[in-house]
Backbone and ligand atoms as CSV (ligand in chain L), in Angstrom:
chain,resi,resn,atom,element,x,y,z
A,1,MET,N,N,96.100,107.136,111.414
A,1,MET,CA,C,95.940,107.889,110.180
A,1,MET,C,C,95.112,107.075,109.185
A,2,SER,N,N,95.610,105.916,108.785
A,2,SER,CA,C,94.845,105.094,107.861
A,2,SER,C,C,94.571,103.741,108.505
A,3,GLN,N,N,93.552,103.100,108.011
A,3,GLN,CA,C,93.201,101.794,108.546
A,3,GLN,C,C,94.260,100.772,108.187
A,4,LYS,N,N,94.408,99.794,109.050
A,4,LYS,CA,C,95.366,98.740,108.758
A,4,LYS,C,C,94.853,97.931,107.562
A,5,GLN,N,N,95.764,97.687,106.660
A,5,GLN,CA,C,95.396,97.002,105.432
A,5,GLN,C,C,95.320,95.495,105.660
A,6,ASP,N,N,94.368,94.839,105.040
A,6,ASP,CA,C,94.287,93.390,105.243
A,6,ASP,C,C,95.412,92.669,104.497
A,7,LYS,N,N,95.718,91.493,104.996
A,7,LYS,CA,C,96.876,90.743,104.522
A,7,LYS,C,C,96.766,90.395,103.034
A,8,ALA,N,N,95.590,90.035,102.600
A,8,ALA,CA,C,95.393,89.643,101.199
A,8,ALA,C,C,95.728,90.793,100.255
A,9,THR,N,N,95.320,91.996,100.631
A,9,THR,CA,C,95.605,93.171,99.805
A,9,THR,C,C,97.103,93.426,99.761
A,10,THR,N,N,97.740,93.359,100.922
A,10,THR,CA,C,99.184,93.581,100.994
A,10,THR,C,C,99.936,92.558,100.139
A,11,GLU,N,N,99.490,91.310,100.189
A,11,GLU,CA,C,100.148,90.261,99.400
A,11,GLU,C,C,99.925,90.466,97.907
A,12,ARG,N,N,98.740,90.905,97.558
A,12,ARG,CA,C,98.441,91.178,96.146
A,12,ARG,C,C,99.332,92.311,95.634
A,13,HIS,N,N,99.502,93.317,96.466
A,13,HIS,CA,C,100.347,94.451,96.087
A,13,HIS,C,C,101.805,94.027,95.908
A,14,SER,N,N,102.319,93.195,96.808
A,14,SER,CA,C,103.723,92.807,96.673
A,14,SER,C,C,103.920,91.928,95.442
A,15,LYS,N,N,102.913,91.143,95.090
A,15,LYS,CA,C,102.989,90.346,93.865
A,15,LYS,C,C,103.021,91.273,92.641
A,16,THR,N,N,102.171,92.274,92.638
A,16,THR,CA,C,102.129,93.241,91.535
A,16,THR,C,C,103.467,93.964,91.417
A,17,LEU,N,N,104.051,94.334,92.547
A,17,LEU,CA,C,105.342,95.031,92.528
A,17,LEU,C,C,106.432,94.145,91.934
A,18,ARG,N,N,106.429,92.869,92.301
A,18,ARG,CA,C,107.435,91.953,91.749
A,18,ARG,C,C,107.264,91.849,90.234
A,19,GLU,N,N,106.018,91.844,89.784
A,19,GLU,CA,C,105.771,91.775,88.338
A,19,GLU,C,C,106.212,93.058,87.626
A,20,LEU,N,N,105.982,94.188,88.274
A,20,LEU,CA,C,106.429,95.466,87.703
A,20,LEU,C,C,107.948,95.476,87.530
A,21,LEU,N,N,108.649,94.900,88.504
A,21,LEU,CA,C,110.114,94.894,88.458
A,21,LEU,C,C,110.667,93.983,87.369
A,22,LYS,N,N,109.828,93.098,86.836
A,22,LYS,CA,C,110.275,92.214,85.751
A,22,LYS,C,C,110.241,92.922,84.403
A,23,ARG,N,N,109.538,94.046,84.334
A,23,ARG,CA,C,109.483,94.778,83.064
A,23,ARG,C,C,110.855,95.350,82.744
A,24,PRO,N,N,111.238,95.337,81.439
A,24,PRO,CA,C,112.581,95.802,81.054
A,24,PRO,C,C,112.910,97.197,81.577
A,25,GLU,N,N,111.943,98.114,81.524
A,25,GLU,CA,C,112.232,99.489,81.932
A,25,GLU,C,C,112.416,99.623,83.443
A,26,ASN,N,N,111.964,98.636,84.189
A,26,ASN,CA,C,112.084,98.712,85.646
A,26,ASN,C,C,113.188,97.819,86.199
A,27,LYS,N,N,113.934,97.195,85.298
A,27,LYS,CA,C,114.969,96.257,85.748
A,27,LYS,C,C,116.225,96.951,86.220
A,28,VAL,N,N,116.401,98.199,85.812
A,28,VAL,CA,C,117.547,98.974,86.292
A,28,VAL,C,C,117.031,100.181,87.068
A,29,CYS,N,N,117.908,100.702,87.905
A,29,CYS,CA,C,117.563,101.876,88.698
A,29,CYS,C,C,117.236,103.051,87.778
A,30,SER,N,N,116.187,103.762,88.097
A,30,SER,CA,C,115.753,104.886,87.276
A,30,SER,C,C,116.795,105.994,87.208
A,31,ASP,N,N,117.593,106.141,88.264
A,31,ASP,CA,C,118.556,107.244,88.327
A,31,ASP,C,C,119.915,106.877,87.741
A,32,CYS,N,N,120.504,105.784,88.190
A,32,CYS,CA,C,121.878,105.463,87.767
A,32,CYS,C,C,121.907,104.402,86.670
A,33,LYS,N,N,120.749,103.866,86.301
A,33,LYS,CA,C,120.617,102.862,85.232
A,33,LYS,C,C,121.446,101.609,85.514
A,34,ARG,N,N,121.728,101.394,86.748
A,34,ARG,CA,C,122.493,100.207,87.107
A,34,ARG,C,C,121.796,99.496,88.256
A,35,ASN,N,N,122.409,98.434,88.665
A,35,ASN,CA,C,121.984,97.718,89.865
A,35,ASN,C,C,120.576,97.149,89.755
A,36,ASP,N,N,120.156,96.610,90.806
A,36,ASP,CA,C,118.891,95.904,90.879
A,36,ASP,C,C,117.966,96.723,91.770
A,37,PRO,N,N,116.978,97.387,91.194
A,37,PRO,CA,C,116.150,98.236,92.053
A,37,PRO,C,C,115.277,97.427,93.007
A,38,ARG,N,N,115.441,97.681,94.275
A,38,ARG,CA,C,114.608,97.041,95.298
A,38,ARG,C,C,113.835,98.101,96.082
A,39,TRP,N,N,113.947,99.338,95.649
A,39,TRP,CA,C,113.284,100.448,96.308
A,39,TRP,C,C,112.508,101.239,95.262
A,40,ALA,N,N,111.599,102.054,95.711
A,40,ALA,CA,C,110.833,102.851,94.765
A,40,ALA,C,C,110.388,104.155,95.412
A,41,SER,N,N,110.301,105.183,94.576
A,41,SER,CA,C,109.669,106.425,95.002
A,41,SER,C,C,108.261,106.391,94.439
A,42,TRP,N,N,107.286,106.185,95.294
A,42,TRP,CA,C,105.944,105.931,94.758
A,42,TRP,C,C,105.278,107.194,94.243
A,43,ASN,N,N,105.644,108.364,94.762
A,43,ASN,CA,C,104.997,109.580,94.241
A,43,ASN,C,C,105.606,109.991,92.895
A,44,LEU,N,N,106.911,109.705,92.707
A,44,LEU,CA,C,107.534,109.990,91.410
A,44,LEU,C,C,107.319,108.826,90.440
A,45,GLY,N,N,107.019,107.654,90.979
A,45,GLY,CA,C,106.744,106.486,90.149
A,45,GLY,C,C,107.984,105.869,89.530
A,46,VAL,N,N,109.082,105.833,90.295
A,46,VAL,CA,C,110.305,105.255,89.757
A,46,VAL,C,C,110.855,104.183,90.694
A,47,PHE,N,N,111.532,103.205,90.092
A,47,PHE,CA,C,112.199,102.168,90.868
A,47,PHE,C,C,113.674,102.517,90.995
A,48,LEU,N,N,114.215,102.296,92.190
A,48,LEU,CA,C,115.566,102.766,92.511
A,48,LEU,C,C,116.402,101.680,93.171
A,49,CYS,N,N,117.735,101.783,92.997
A,49,CYS,CA,C,118.644,100.914,93.745
A,49,CYS,C,C,118.761,101.473,95.175
A,50,ILE,N,N,119.401,100.713,96.039
A,50,ILE,CA,C,119.469,101.120,97.445
A,50,ILE,C,C,120.248,102.432,97.588
A,51,ARG,N,N,121.271,102.614,96.762
A,51,ARG,CA,C,122.087,103.819,96.845
A,51,ARG,C,C,121.270,105.058,96.469
A,52,CYS,N,N,120.581,104.979,95.342
A,52,CYS,CA,C,119.790,106.124,94.892
A,52,CYS,C,C,118.576,106.352,95.798
A,53,SER,N,N,118.071,105.292,96.406
A,53,SER,CA,C,116.950,105.481,97.331
A,53,SER,C,C,117.391,106.350,98.506
A,54,GLY,N,N,118.661,106.204,98.906
A,54,GLY,CA,C,119.202,107.041,99.982
A,54,GLY,C,C,119.260,108.504,99.571
A,55,ILE,N,N,119.622,108.747,98.307
A,55,ILE,CA,C,119.670,110.120,97.784
A,55,ILE,C,C,118.257,110.697,97.766
A,56,HIS,N,N,117.295,109.888,97.323
A,56,HIS,CA,C,115.903,110.355,97.291
A,56,HIS,C,C,115.393,110.659,98.696
A,57,ARG,N,N,115.746,109.806,99.659
A,57,ARG,CA,C,115.341,110.033,101.046
A,57,ARG,C,C,115.875,111.362,101.556
A,58,SER,N,N,117.114,111.651,101.179
A,58,SER,CA,C,117.741,112.881,101.689
A,58,SER,C,C,117.113,114.134,101.072
A,59,MET,N,N,116.395,113.975,99.952
A,59,MET,CA,C,115.712,115.129,99.348
A,59,MET,C,C,114.469,115.511,100.158
A,60,GLY,N,N,113.998,114.591,100.968
A,60,GLY,CA,C,112.826,114.867,101.797
A,60,GLY,C,C,111.560,114.269,101.211
A,61,THR,N,N,110.616,113.956,102.097
A,61,THR,CA,C,109.399,113.271,101.645
A,61,THR,C,C,108.466,114.190,100.882
A,62,HIS,N,N,108.711,115.525,100.918
A,62,HIS,CA,C,107.885,116.420,100.114
A,62,HIS,C,C,108.265,116.327,98.640
A,63,ILE,N,N,109.458,115.774,98.347
A,63,ILE,CA,C,109.891,115.602,96.958
A,63,ILE,C,C,109.749,114.145,96.526
A,64,SER,N,N,110.275,113.250,97.337
A,64,SER,CA,C,110.281,111.855,96.949
A,64,SER,C,C,109.894,110.974,98.130
A,65,LYS,N,N,108.908,110.126,97.917
A,65,LYS,CA,C,108.433,109.243,98.978
A,65,LYS,C,C,108.930,107.830,98.684
A,66,VAL,N,N,109.966,107.429,99.417
A,66,VAL,CA,C,110.669,106.184,99.137
A,66,VAL,C,C,110.138,105.040,100.002
A,67,LYS,N,N,109.954,103.902,99.357
A,67,LYS,CA,C,109.548,102.695,100.073
A,67,LYS,C,C,110.344,101.508,99.566
A,68,SER,N,N,110.487,100.505,100.412
A,68,SER,CA,C,111.108,99.256,99.989
A,68,SER,C,C,110.081,98.396,99.275
A,69,VAL,N,N,110.502,97.819,98.151
A,69,VAL,CA,C,109.619,96.924,97.407
A,69,VAL,C,C,109.369,95.644,98.210
A,70,ASP,N,N,110.391,95.207,98.937
A,70,ASP,CA,C,110.314,93.921,99.636
A,70,ASP,C,C,109.806,94.023,101.072
A,71,LEU,N,N,110.120,95.116,101.733
A,71,LEU,CA,C,109.902,95.165,103.183
A,71,LEU,C,C,108.689,95.977,103.610
A,72,ASP,N,N,108.308,96.950,102.811
A,72,ASP,CA,C,107.241,97.851,103.236
A,72,ASP,C,C,105.853,97.382,102.777
A,73,VAL,N,N,104.849,97.829,103.497
A,73,VAL,CA,C,103.454,97.602,103.104
A,73,VAL,C,C,103.038,98.742,102.181
A,74,TRP,N,N,102.514,98.361,101.037
A,74,TRP,CA,C,102.096,99.365,100.046
A,74,TRP,C,C,100.580,99.540,100.091
A,75,THR,N,N,100.144,100.766,100.148
A,75,THR,CA,C,98.701,101.044,100.166
A,75,THR,C,C,98.166,101.112,98.732
A,76,VAL,N,N,96.859,101.127,98.622
A,76,VAL,CA,C,96.206,101.205,97.307
A,76,VAL,C,C,96.630,102.490,96.584
A,77,GLU,N,N,96.667,103.581,97.318
A,77,GLU,CA,C,97.060,104.869,96.739
A,77,GLU,C,C,98.486,104.805,96.164
A,78,GLN,N,N,99.387,104.211,96.940
A,78,GLN,CA,C,100.779,104.107,96.494
A,78,GLN,C,C,100.902,103.195,95.280
A,79,MET,N,N,100.133,102.108,95.268
A,79,MET,CA,C,100.147,101.196,94.124
A,79,MET,C,C,99.633,101.887,92.865
A,80,ASN,N,N,98.563,102.650,93.015
A,80,ASN,CA,C,98.012,103.364,91.861
A,80,ASN,C,C,99.046,104.303,91.257
A,81,SER,N,N,99.776,104.976,92.123
A,81,SER,CA,C,100.764,105.936,91.653
A,81,SER,C,C,101.929,105.251,90.929
A,82,ILE,N,N,102.481,104.217,91.527
A,82,ILE,CA,C,103.643,103.558,90.910
A,82,ILE,C,C,103.236,102.850,89.616
A,83,GLN,N,N,102.008,102.358,89.551
A,83,GLN,CA,C,101.564,101.679,88.324
A,83,GLN,C,C,101.271,102.670,87.209
A,84,LYS,N,N,100.842,103.854,87.601
A,84,LYS,CA,C,100.541,104.882,86.614
A,84,LYS,C,C,101.819,105.363,85.944
A,85,TRP,N,N,102.907,105.410,86.725
A,85,TRP,CA,C,104.167,105.916,86.211
A,85,TRP,C,C,105.065,104.778,85.748
A,86,GLY,N,N,105.950,104.291,86.587
A,86,GLY,CA,C,106.946,103.314,86.149
A,86,GLY,C,C,108.125,104.046,85.553
A,87,ASN,N,N,109.285,103.396,85.550
A,87,ASN,CA,C,110.531,104.064,85.150
A,87,ASN,C,C,110.455,104.715,83.774
A,88,LYS,N,N,109.882,104.025,82.806
A,88,LYS,CA,C,109.923,104.508,81.435
A,88,LYS,C,C,109.177,105.840,81.292
A,89,ARG,N,N,107.957,105.862,81.773
A,89,ARG,CA,C,107.153,107.074,81.647
A,89,ARG,C,C,107.688,108.195,82.524
A,90,ALA,N,N,108.112,107.846,83.718
A,90,ALA,CA,C,108.637,108.860,84.628
A,90,ALA,C,C,109.898,109.492,84.049
A,91,ASN,N,N,110.787,108.676,83.480
A,91,ASN,CA,C,112.013,109.214,82.886
A,91,ASN,C,C,111.692,110.132,81.716
A,92,ALA,N,N,110.782,109.721,80.872
A,92,ALA,CA,C,110.400,110.538,79.722
A,92,ALA,C,C,109.872,111.882,80.204
A,93,TYR,N,N,109.090,111.842,81.268
A,93,TYR,CA,C,108.526,113.070,81.809
A,93,TYR,C,C,109.611,113.989,82.352
A,94,TRP,N,N,110.475,113.430,83.201
A,94,TRP,CA,C,111.499,114.263,83.847
A,94,TRP,C,C,112.516,114.770,82.835
A,95,GLU,N,N,112.890,113.912,81.884
A,95,GLU,CA,C,113.871,114.336,80.889
A,95,GLU,C,C,113.300,115.432,79.990
A,96,ALA,N,N,112.023,115.349,79.692
A,96,ALA,CA,C,111.377,116.369,78.872
A,96,ALA,C,C,111.337,117.723,79.586
A,97,HIS,N,N,111.375,117.675,80.910
A,97,HIS,CA,C,111.268,118.909,81.676
A,97,HIS,C,C,112.618,119.456,82.138
A,98,LEU,N,N,113.686,118.760,81.801
A,98,LEU,CA,C,115.012,119.273,82.140
A,98,LEU,C,C,115.401,120.335,81.124
A,99,LYS,N,N,116.239,121.230,81.543
A,99,LYS,CA,C,116.683,122.294,80.638
A,99,LYS,C,C,117.503,121.701,79.492
A,100,PRO,N,N,117.420,122.310,78.285
A,100,PRO,CA,C,118.244,121.816,77.170
A,100,PRO,C,C,119.719,121.866,77.552
A,101,GLY,N,N,120.450,120.833,77.174
A,101,GLY,CA,C,121.873,120.804,77.493
A,101,GLY,C,C,122.179,120.215,78.852
A,102,HIS,N,N,121.134,119.994,79.644
A,102,HIS,CA,C,121.366,119.397,80.958
A,102,HIS,C,C,121.736,117.937,80.784
A,103,ILE,N,N,122.838,117.532,81.399
A,103,ILE,CA,C,123.230,116.136,81.351
A,103,ILE,C,C,123.022,115.540,82.750
A,104,PRO,N,N,122.191,114.532,82.827
A,104,PRO,CA,C,121.977,113.940,84.156
A,104,PRO,C,C,123.287,113.381,84.719
A,105,PRO,N,N,123.532,113.525,85.989
A,105,PRO,CA,C,124.780,113.033,86.581
A,105,PRO,C,C,124.925,111.539,86.361
A,106,ASP,N,N,126.115,111.119,85.999
A,106,ASP,CA,C,126.366,109.719,85.672
A,106,ASP,C,C,126.383,108.849,86.922
A,107,GLN,N,N,126.941,109.385,87.976
A,107,GLN,CA,C,127.059,108.581,89.201
A,107,GLN,C,C,125.940,108.894,90.173
L,1,ZN,ZN,ZN,120.621,103.828,91.399
């Protein structure tokens, strides 16, 4: 499907991801606001804990495309998407589009 990515690019991407995770808005899981996010949905542009990443996976890849920050190889396209969004902007977007009175599930 796609060409194999060279090692230098992959390493640069993982360094960028580690730096993204140091930002205050990305230090907690986008969904449960807890834990240490080591996973991300690159199409939604959010960082997730392992538990919430499982929930995102179960929604299907047409909704959420989940990858491990530590274990997976990130492509240029995926990096562009996660950098464009990030937890803060993605949350603002999704919360703005929720119905009035909707309370996001706590757990
Ligand atoms: Zn979570």
